[in-house]
C-alpha positions, 0 to 999 in steps of 0.5 A, spaced: 500 500 499 502 507 498 503 512 502 495 516 504 495 523 503 490 527 507 489 533 504 484 539 505 483 542 498 479 550 499 476 553 492 473 559 491 470 560 485 468 566 480 461 565 482 463 567 489 457 562 493 462 561 498 468 556 500 468 550 498 472 545 503 474 538 502 477 533 506 480 527 501 485 522 501 489 520 495 493 514 493 498 511 489 499 505 487 501 500 482 501 506 477 495 509 479 493 515 483 485 514 487 482 518 492 475 518 496 473 525 499 470 524 505 467 531 508 466 537 505 463 543 506 460 550 502 461 556 507 458 562 505 462 569 505 460 574 509 456 580 507 462 584 508 467 579 505 463 578 499 462 586 497 469 587 498 470 582 493 465 585 489 468 591 488 476 589 487 476 592 480 476 598 483 480 597 490 487 600 492 493 597 493 493 598 499 485 594 500 487 589 496 494 587 501 488 587 507 483 583 503 489 577 500 490 577 509 482 577 511 481 572 506 487 568 508 485 569 515 477 567 513 481 560 510 484 558 515 479 560 521 475 556 516 480 550 516 481 550 523 473 549 525 472 545 520 477 540 523 474 541 530 468 539 527 469 533 524 475 530 528 480 529 523 487 529 521 490 533 516 497 533 513 496 539 510 492 545 505 492 546 499 488 553 496 486 555 490 484 562 493 480 567 490 481 570 483 481 578 483 486 579 478 487 574 471 490 577 466 494 573 462 494 577 455 498 582 461 503 576 464 499 578 470 494 573 475 492 574 483 488 569 487 487 572 495 487 568 500 496 570 503 498 562 504 502 564 510 495 567 514 492 561 512 496 557 515 497 561 522 489 560 523 489 553 522 496 551 524 498 547 519 502 547 512 499 550 506 500 550 498 497 556 495 498 560 489 498 555 483 497 560 478 502 565 479 509 561 476 506 558 469 504 565 468 511 567 469 514 562 464 508 564 458 502 560 459 496 562 462 496 560 468 490 556 466 486 552 466 490 547 472 484 541 473 487 538 467 493 534 472 487 532 475 482 530 469 488 526 467 491 522 473 484 522 477 479 521 471 482 518 466 476 513 463 472 519 461 474 523 453 473 529 456 471 533 462 467 540 462 466 543 469 461 548 468 462 554 474 463 561 473 466 560 467 466 554 463 472 549 462 474 544 458 480 539 458 480 533 453 485 528 449 488 530 442 492 525 440 498 523 445 496 530 449 491 533 453 488 540 451 484 544 455 481 551 455 476 555 458 470 555 452 466 561 455 462 564 460 457 560 464 454 561 472 457 568 472 454 573 468 448 569 470 450 571 477 449 577 476 443 578 472 438 574 477 442 578 482 439 584 479 432 581 482 435 580 489 436 572 487 444 568 489 442 564 483 437 561 478 435 555 481 434 550 476 435 555 471 426 556 472 428 564 471 431 563 464 426 558 462 421 562 462 425 568 458 424 567 452 432 567 447 434 574 443 437 572 436 440 579 436 444 578 443 445 571 442 449 573 435 453 579 439 455 574 444 457 568 439 461 573 434 466 575 439 474 575 438 475 569 443 471 564 440 475 564 434 482 565 437 486 558 438 487 556 445 490 556 450 486 561 452 483 563 458 478 569 460 476 572 468 471 575 471 474 582 467 473 579 461 467 577 463 465 584 465 467 587 459 466 584 453 459 580 456 456 584 461 455 591 456 452 587 450 446 585 456 445 592 458 439 593 454 433 596 457 428 593 451 430 585 454 427 583 460 432 579 465 429 572 463 430 573 456 436 575 458 438 569 462 435 565 457 440 567 452 446 566 456 444 560 457 444 558 450 450 562 447 453 558 453 450 551 450 452 553 443 459 554 445 460 548 448 457 544 443 461 547 438 466 546 441 465 538 443 464 538 435 470 542 433 475 538 437 471 531 434 471 529 441 467 522 442 464 518 447 464 520 454 464 526 457 464 528 465 460 534 467 462 538 473 460 544 477 454 548 479 452 548 471 451 541 472 444 542 477 442 547 473 437 543 469 434 548 464 442 548 461 443 542 462 438 541 457 440 547 452 447 543 452 444 537 450 441 540 444 447 542 441 451 536 443 454 532 437 453 525 435 457 520 439 457 524 445 455 521 452 454 526 458 455 523 464 454 528 471 456 523 477 454 524 485 453 531 487 458 531 491 463 530 486 459 535 482 460 540 487 466 539 490 470 536 484 476 543 484 477 543 490 479 535 490 483 537 484 486 542 487 487 538 493 491 533 489 495 538 485 497 540 493 499 533 493 503 533 487 506 539 488 508 536 495 511 530 492 516 536 487 511 532 482 509 536 475 501 538 477 500 543 471 501 541 463 504 545 458 499 543 453 493 546 457 496 553 459 501 554 453 507 555 457 514 552 456 514 546 459 510 541 464 512 544 471 511 543 479 508 550 481 505 552 487 508 556 494 509 552 501 508 555 507 510 552 513 506 554 520 
């Protein structure tokens, strides 16, 4: 039997629904990795923290530093409380942080949630800051999850995550390729926020709307979709390119939601067809729980593809699981970022390790 790594993975996605906490075990035997998700929680952000994160594009440098430290302290505290609540033994914490800036074309990215503050809060080693090294090496700093797709879910021909941004990884020849496909939950959540909701449960509001051809055409004609991969997008890209197109007072919010869902489904179907992907495709992320979005993706699927949605725990916590796994690989100084996915100079082992 190989060594069992006992790790807490933390993931805060762009949809801002909270911090996903996943306590996982990993073991390496017979040249294969296996995993178990033991305990999970999603911890909502305090309103004060959530509002600060929403306002980061207007923050001063001093306020960003404060937010970085405050988020790290919050993460450390919630990890300590999680460990006490479940009475578990943990080797270390592996944290993605919350993406504040992601501008690979400018050569920088920033995930708030200071690793030193996390470590001091929970008195455990912490692995964090997985993206910076990749950008310095010429990559996009995203997507990073493909290493988990390759080593933990090899039975699938492609894996799609429907988070704030929809991304895909898949085997092409001997390489695993990956890129951000299009926005998913992020613009949907922004729009329903105008109606006083955190999210559109099951896509019920979008289902009642009418898709608008003119808006859909504008969305589908964005330059990003004609660019080759590797490529990635972030909150700033969505706010600059997607949200201005929705600011037509003549279009109701349900109609905008319906059109955004159609846009996401169309881009995913088009990507699967363009990349000639066949067989089993794993779908995870919060968007996989949106019945209307799932139906529209099914409508746009090319022939020969079977979408598979796992149990809810894996749907919701797959990214936290994979970042826990990336921490394991970094701990052992093994490759955890694929250059074929990010466009960096070479495969590498990324992440800063902090000791308490």
